C-alpha positions as CSV (number, residue, x, y, z in Angstrom):
1,M,24.2,-38.1,-8.3
2,A,23.5,-35.2,-10.9
3,E,26.1,-32.6,-11.7
4,T,24.2,-30.1,-12.1
5,L,26.7,-27.5,-13.6
6,I,30.1,-26.9,-14.1
7,P,32.1,-28.9,-10.6
8,N,32.3,-26.5,-8.4
9,C,34.9,-26.3,-6.1
10,I,35.3,-23.2,-5.1
11,H,31.9,-22.4,-2.8
12,G,32.5,-26.1,-0.7
13,F,31.3,-27.3,2.0
14,A,33.4,-29.0,4.6
15,S,33.1,-32.5,4.4
16,R,32.0,-35.1,7.2
17,F,33.4,-38.2,5.3
18,S,36.4,-39.8,7.4
19,L,38.4,-38.1,5.7
20,P,39.0,-34.8,7.2
21,L,41.0,-32.2,4.7
22,H,43.7,-32.0,7.5
23,S,44.2,-35.6,6.5
24,P,47.6,-38.0,5.7
25,H,45.9,-38.4,2.8
26,R,46.6,-36.1,0.4
27,I,43.8,-34.3,-1.7
28,R,43.6,-32.7,-4.6
29,H,41.2,-30.5,-5.5
30,F,39.7,-30.7,-9.5
31,L,38.4,-27.7,-12.3
32,F,37.0,-28.1,-15.1
33,P,35.3,-25.3,-16.5
34,I,33.7,-27.3,-19.4
35,P,30.4,-24.7,-21.5
36,P,26.7,-26.6,-20.8
37,L,25.1,-28.5,-24.1
38,T,22.2,-29.6,-25.4
39,L,21.0,-32.0,-28.0
40,K,18.9,-29.8,-29.4
41,N,21.8,-26.3,-29.9
42,L,23.7,-29.5,-31.6
43,R,24.3,-30.4,-35.9
44,F,24.1,-34.9,-36.0
45,R,25.9,-36.3,-39.1
46,P,23.3,-39.1,-40.6
47,L,24.0,-42.3,-40.8
48,A,22.3,-44.1,-43.5
49,S,19.7,-47.4,-42.0
50,S,17.4,-48.9,-44.1
51,S,15.2,-49.0,-41.6
52,P,13.8,-47.0,-39.2
53,P,14.7,-48.1,-35.4
54,P,12.4,-50.9,-33.3
55,S,9.4,-48.6,-31.9
56,S,9.2,-48.6,-28.3
57,S,6.6,-49.6,-26.0
58,F,7.1,-46.9,-24.0
59,P,4.3,-44.5,-23.0
60,I,5.4,-41.1,-24.6
61,A,4.1,-37.6,-22.6
62,D,2.3,-35.0,-24.2
63,K,4.8,-32.4,-25.1
64,E,3.1,-29.6,-23.6
65,Q,2.7,-31.2,-20.0
66,N,6.7,-34.0,-20.6
67,Y,6.6,-32.2,-17.2
68,E,6.6,-30.3,-13.9
69,A,8.4,-28.8,-11.4
70,M,9.4,-30.9,-8.2
71,G,8.3,-30.3,-4.8
72,V,9.5,-30.2,-1.5
73,E,8.8,-33.4,-0.3
74,S,10.1,-34.6,-3.4
75,L,13.4,-33.4,-2.9
76,K,13.3,-34.0,0.5
77,Q,12.7,-38.3,-0.5
78,F,15.4,-37.9,-2.7
79,I,17.4,-36.6,-0.6
80,H,17.3,-38.9,1.9
81,L,17.5,-41.9,-0.4
82,N,21.3,-40.6,-1.3
83,L,23.0,-39.1,2.2
84,G,25.6,-41.7,4.0
85,K,28.9,-43.1,2.3
86,W,29.4,-44.2,0.1
87,N,32.4,-46.5,-1.4
88,G,32.7,-48.0,-4.2
89,S,34.4,-48.8,-7.4
90,F,34.3,-47.1,-10.8
91,Y,34.0,-49.1,-14.2
92,Q,34.7,-47.5,-17.7
93,F,34.2,-49.3,-21.0
94,D,33.8,-48.7,-24.2
95,A,31.2,-48.3,-26.9
96,H,32.0,-52.7,-27.3
97,G,31.3,-53.1,-23.0
98,N,35.2,-53.9,-22.8
99,L,36.0,-52.7,-20.0
100,L,39.1,-50.5,-19.8
101,Q,39.7,-48.3,-16.8
102,N,38.7,-49.1,-13.0
103,V,38.6,-46.9,-9.7
104,T,38.5,-47.0,-6.4
105,T,35.5,-44.1,-5.2
106,K,34.3,-42.8,-1.7
107,L,31.4,-40.9,-2.1
108,S,30.0,-38.1,0.7
109,V,26.4,-36.6,0.8
110,S,25.1,-35.3,3.6
111,S,21.6,-31.9,3.1
112,Y,21.6,-27.6,4.6
113,G,18.6,-26.4,5.0
114,E,14.9,-26.9,5.6
115,D,12.0,-26.2,3.7
116,E,12.2,-24.5,0.4
117,L,15.6,-23.7,1.3
118,I,16.7,-27.8,1.4
119,S,20.0,-28.9,-0.3
120,L,22.3,-32.1,-1.0
121,I,25.7,-31.7,-0.5
122,Q,28.3,-34.3,-2.4
123,T,31.8,-34.3,-2.3
124,L,33.6,-37.2,-4.4
125,Y,36.9,-38.6,-3.4
126,I,38.7,-40.6,-6.3
127,K,41.4,-42.7,-4.5
128,Q,45.1,-41.7,-6.8
129,P,47.8,-44.8,-8.2
130,L,51.0,-43.5,-6.1
131,S,53.3,-41.2,-8.4
132,G,56.5,-43.6,-9.2
133,T,58.3,-41.0,-5.4
134,F,55.6,-42.6,-3.5
135,K,56.6,-45.6,-4.5
136,E,59.7,-46.0,-3.0
137,D,58.4,-45.1,0.4
138,H,55.8,-48.3,1.1
139,E,54.3,-46.8,4.6
140,S,52.9,-43.2,1.8
141,E,49.0,-43.2,2.4
142,P,47.4,-43.3,-1.1
143,E,46.4,-39.5,-1.6
144,W,42.4,-39.2,-2.6
145,A,41.7,-35.6,-5.3
146,E,38.4,-34.7,-3.7
147,Y,35.7,-33.7,-6.1
148,K,32.9,-31.0,-5.0
149,I,29.6,-31.8,-7.1
150,K,27.9,-28.7,-7.4
151,E,25.2,-28.2,-5.3
152,T,21.3,-30.0,-5.9
153,N,17.8,-27.9,-5.2
154,L,14.5,-26.9,-5.6
155,F,16.3,-24.3,-8.4
156,T,18.9,-26.9,-9.7
157,V,16.7,-29.8,-10.2
158,D,14.0,-28.7,-12.6
159,K,16.2,-26.4,-14.4
160,Y,19.3,-28.7,-15.6
161,Q,18.2,-32.6,-14.7
162,Q,15.1,-34.1,-15.8
163,I,13.9,-36.1,-13.2
164,G,12.5,-39.0,-13.2
165,F,12.2,-40.4,-9.6
166,F,10.5,-43.0,-8.5
167,P,10.8,-42.7,-4.6
168,R,9.3,-46.1,-3.8
169,E,10.8,-48.4,-6.3
170,K,14.6,-46.4,-5.3
171,A,15.9,-45.4,-8.6
172,F,15.9,-42.0,-10.8
173,S,17.0,-41.0,-13.9
174,L,18.8,-37.6,-14.5
175,R,20.7,-35.8,-16.8
176,Y,24.2,-33.8,-16.2
177,Q,25.2,-30.9,-18.8
178,T,28.7,-32.4,-19.2
179,A,31.2,-35.4,-18.7
180,G,33.4,-32.4,-16.4
181,M,32.4,-35.3,-12.9
182,L,33.7,-37.8,-14.9
183,E,36.1,-37.6,-17.2
184,T,37.4,-35.7,-13.3
185,V,37.7,-39.5,-11.9
186,L,39.0,-41.0,-15.2
187,R,42.2,-38.3,-15.2
188,A,42.4,-38.7,-10.9
189,G,42.1,-42.1,-10.9
190,V,44.6,-43.3,-13.7
191,L,47.1,-40.5,-14.3
192,G,46.5,-38.5,-10.4
193,E,49.9,-36.6,-10.6
194,D,51.1,-37.2,-13.8
195,D,47.8,-35.4,-15.5
196,T,49.4,-33.8,-18.0
197,G,46.1,-31.7,-18.7
198,E,45.3,-32.8,-22.5
199,E,42.6,-32.6,-23.5
200,S,43.5,-37.2,-24.9
201,P,45.6,-37.4,-22.6
202,K,48.0,-40.9,-23.6
203,N,46.1,-44.3,-22.8
204,L,43.3,-43.1,-20.6
205,K,40.1,-43.0,-23.0
206,V,38.0,-39.3,-21.5
207,P,34.5,-38.1,-22.8
208,S,33.6,-36.2,-25.5
209,R,34.2,-32.3,-24.1
210,R,30.9,-31.6,-25.8
211,P,28.6,-34.8,-26.0
212,S,25.5,-35.0,-26.6
213,V,23.9,-36.9,-23.9
214,V,25.1,-37.9,-20.8
215,C,22.7,-39.7,-19.1
216,E,22.4,-41.5,-15.3
217,N,20.5,-44.5,-14.6
218,C,20.2,-45.7,-11.1
219,L,19.3,-49.0,-9.8
220,Y,18.9,-50.1,-6.5
221,S,19.3,-53.3,-4.9
222,L,16.9,-55.5,-3.8
223,H,18.7,-57.3,-0.6
224,K,21.3,-55.1,0.2
225,D,22.1,-51.1,1.2
226,M,23.9,-50.3,-2.8
227,R,22.9,-48.8,-5.1
228,A,23.9,-48.9,-9.2
229,R,25.0,-45.8,-11.3
230,A,25.4,-45.9,-15.4
231,F,26.4,-42.8,-17.3
232,H,25.7,-44.0,-21.1
233,I,27.9,-40.8,-22.3
234,M,27.0,-40.2,-26.7
235,D,29.6,-38.4,-28.1
236,P,29.0,-35.1,-30.3
237,H,27.8,-37.1,-34.0
238,G,25.0,-39.0,-31.5
239,I,26.8,-42.2,-31.0
240,L,27.9,-43.5,-28.1
241,Q,32.0,-43.0,-26.5
242,M,31.0,-45.2,-23.3
243,L,29.7,-46.7,-20.8
244,L,31.0,-45.8,-17.3
245,V,29.3,-47.8,-14.5
246,F,29.2,-46.5,-10.4
247,L,28.7,-49.4,-8.3
248,E,28.9,-47.9,-4.3
249,E,27.6,-49.2,-1.1
250,R,26.4,-46.8,1.7
251,G,28.8,-48.9,4.9
252,D,32.5,-49.6,4.9
253,E,32.7,-51.9,1.4
254,V,33.3,-51.1,-1.3
255,P,31.4,-53.8,-4.0
256,D,32.7,-55.6,-6.6
257,L,31.1,-55.9,-10.3
258,S,33.7,-59.4,-11.2
259,S,32.2,-61.0,-7.4
260,S,29.3,-61.5,-9.1
261,C,29.5,-61.8,-13.2
262,S,33.7,-62.9,-15.2
263,I,34.4,-59.7,-17.0
264,E,36.6,-61.7,-19.5
265,D,33.6,-64.6,-19.5
266,I,31.7,-63.3,-22.3
267,S,28.7,-66.3,-21.8
268,T,28.4,-65.2,-18.5
269,R,26.7,-62.1,-19.7
270,I,23.8,-62.8,-22.0
271,T,23.0,-66.5,-20.7
272,P,21.2,-65.5,-17.7
273,L,18.9,-63.1,-19.4
274,L,17.1,-65.7,-21.6
275,G,13.4,-66.8,-20.2
276,R,10.9,-65.7,-19.4
277,W,10.1,-62.4,-17.2
278,Q,7.3,-61.1,-15.5
279,G,6.7,-58.0,-14.5
280,H,4.8,-54.1,-13.8
281,S,6.1,-51.2,-15.3
282,L,5.7,-47.7,-14.3
283,T,6.0,-44.7,-16.7
284,K,6.1,-41.0,-15.1
285,R,7.5,-37.7,-16.7
286,S,9.9,-35.8,-16.1
287,G,9.5,-33.9,-13.0
288,V,9.8,-36.3,-9.8
289,Y,6.5,-34.1,-9.3
290,G,5.2,-35.3,-12.3
291,A,1.7,-37.7,-12.2
292,T,2.4,-41.2,-13.8
293,I,1.3,-41.2,-16.8
294,A,0.8,-45.3,-17.6
295,E,1.2,-48.4,-15.4
296,A,1.3,-51.8,-17.1
297,D,2.1,-55.7,-16.8
298,T,5.0,-57.3,-19.0
299,I,5.6,-60.3,-19.9
300,A,9.6,-60.8,-21.7
301,L,10.4,-63.3,-23.6
302,L,14.3,-64.0,-24.3
303,E,15.7,-66.6,-26.5
304,L,18.6,-67.5,-28.9
305,N,16.9,-68.3,-32.0
306,D,18.9,-71.9,-34.4
307,R,21.6,-69.1,-36.3
308,G,22.1,-67.8,-32.3
309,Q,20.0,-64.2,-32.4
310,L,18.8,-62.8,-29.9
311,I,14.9,-63.2,-30.0
312,Q,12.9,-60.2,-27.5
313,D,9.1,-60.1,-27.2
314,I,7.9,-57.8,-24.2
315,T,3.8,-57.8,-24.3
316,S,3.0,-54.7,-22.5
317,T,-1.2,-55.3,-20.8
318,S,-2.2,-52.1,-20.0
319,A,-4.8,-51.3,-16.9
320,N,-7.7,-50.9,-20.0
321,G,-7.3,-53.7,-21.5
322,T,-4.7,-52.7,-24.3
323,T,-2.2,-55.0,-25.4
324,T,1.5,-53.6,-26.9
325,N,3.7,-56.3,-28.8
326,V,7.4,-55.4,-30.0
327,H,9.4,-58.1,-31.5
328,W,13.1,-57.3,-31.8
329,T,15.7,-59.5,-33.2
330,G,19.1,-58.7,-33.0
331,T,22.5,-60.1,-34.0
332,V,25.2,-61.6,-31.3
333,S,28.8,-60.4,-31.2
334,N,30.9,-60.3,-28.2
335,N,29.7,-58.4,-26.0
336,L,27.4,-55.9,-28.6
337,V,23.1,-57.0,-29.2
338,I,22.1,-54.9,-31.8
339,F,18.8,-55.6,-33.5
340,D,17.1,-54.8,-36.1
341,G,16.3,-51.5,-36.5
342,G,19.3,-49.6,-34.9
343,F,18.7,-50.0,-31.0
344,Q,22.0,-51.8,-29.0
345,F,22.4,-53.7,-26.4
346,T,25.9,-53.1,-24.0
347,L,26.6,-57.5,-22.3
348,L,28.4,-55.6,-18.5
349,P,29.1,-58.3,-16.4
350,G,27.6,-58.2,-12.9
351,G,24.4,-58.4,-14.8
352,L,24.7,-55.3,-16.1
353,Y,23.7,-54.4,-19.9
354,M,23.1,-50.9,-21.2
355,G,20.2,-49.7,-24.4
356,C,21.2,-46.7,-27.1
357,P,20.4,-45.9,-29.8
358,S,23.2,-47.0,-32.0
359,N,22.9,-44.2,-33.3
360,I,20.5,-40.8,-32.2
361,A,21.4,-38.4,-35.6
362,N,18.5,-41.0,-37.7
363,S,16.0,-41.0,-34.9
364,V,16.5,-37.4,-35.1
365,A,16.6,-37.1,-38.8
366,Q,13.4,-39.3,-38.6
367,S,12.0,-36.7,-36.2
368,Q,11.3,-39.9,-33.9
369,S,11.9,-40.3,-30.8
370,F,14.8,-42.1,-29.1
371,H,15.0,-44.1,-24.8
372,L,18.3,-45.0,-23.8
373,E,18.6,-48.0,-20.8
374,F,20.2,-49.5,-17.8
375,C,19.3,-53.3,-16.7
376,W,20.0,-55.2,-13.7
377,M,19.9,-58.6,-12.8
378,E,21.2,-59.0,-8.7
379,S,20.1,-61.7,-8.6
380,P,19.4,-65.2,-10.5
381,D,15.4,-64.9,-10.7
382,K,14.7,-60.8,-10.5
383,R,16.2,-58.5,-12.6
384,Q,14.6,-54.2,-12.4
385,R,14.8,-51.8,-15.3
386,L,15.3,-48.0,-15.5
387,V,14.0,-46.5,-19.5
388,R,14.3,-43.3,-19.9
389,T,13.0,-41.5,-23.2
390,Y,13.8,-38.7,-24.9
391,D,11.9,-36.4,-28.1
392,V,13.9,-35.7,-31.5
393,E,14.8,-31.8,-29.1
394,G,16.4,-34.0,-26.1
395,L,14.4,-32.7,-23.8
396,A,13.9,-36.1,-22.1
397,V,10.2,-36.4,-21.8
398,S,10.0,-39.3,-19.5
399,S,10.9,-42.3,-17.9
400,T,10.0,-45.9,-16.2
401,Y,10.8,-47.9,-14.4
402,I,10.1,-51.9,-14.6
403,F,10.4,-54.8,-12.2
404,E,10.5,-58.4,-13.5
405,T,10.5,-61.8,-11.5
406,K,11.9,-65.1,-14.7
407,L,9.2,-67.5,-14.4
């Protein structure tokens, strides 16, 4: 879920989570007041590029129509989708898809108020490593750092988050203003009490204090009460800095990426994606009250040619019969697939991949829109994709949900 402003550790509400504040599990509070930024405030350094980024087949809302206010009923649906106690694992990957950190988390989500005053409350608990002192005492209980996320309500969801919400499909995209919450998870979960507070602590890579884009794409499982929340973190110059994933399950289980795909085995990441996929796409302008702007039937063909390149052909046919085809050729290097024109896939374990421009600055310099993509192939024959499209000023103008079945 979203951190709509800076972390709010003062105006918190009592948690309904299983760890009360008087628990022997000691709670630590974190506050990182980072000023909010937007893409249009930043100055990029474009890299030389011989060709423009691949054109997207996803429709883009007109600029004057790219946002509509969120309605009360939509907000209630959004809140209901997120309510509960979520056990999770938090994974940090570098820009090349290499696993850096794995942290255990718990998220308590509740609501209060009615109608226009309804709000979503979230408290994140981050399991901390045992310090040297506690390691000597084998009976010591683990410590959990507590992080209260800013409330989500009609005001914050319209002003800050630019939500793309798909109630029936159980999917959403939204914007973060800073990476403060994600930095807290890493500091508390990896350093714990040894955290010195320095900007770049030794042996730990934390997000930039001035990211150009922080985007969350969330997809819910088709089979379990589980979800994957994926974050793109782009550095101040528009280059992918890191990828972060929360894999969470409502209830007592803690999901694990490695249970469905080996973290070390690179070949298992790309092979399941190959084949012919048939599906349907639904595109909405930003703002969950906003109307659907396009639907299409899709066919995606992914195959490796005799040179080991990934060929992706996507054909979309709209309701009025208009057909669009996008052809990409990509070079595969370990976990990365870099397509001609500057778009890349980072292959992750667990049937996940995340896509983004190799350099957003090139798109901005050429006055082109760009998009970020998250794909979850939860089973061998079904996958979900969520695509977030931005204009050249960094405003999220639309989101597209695609459900596909392998033929």
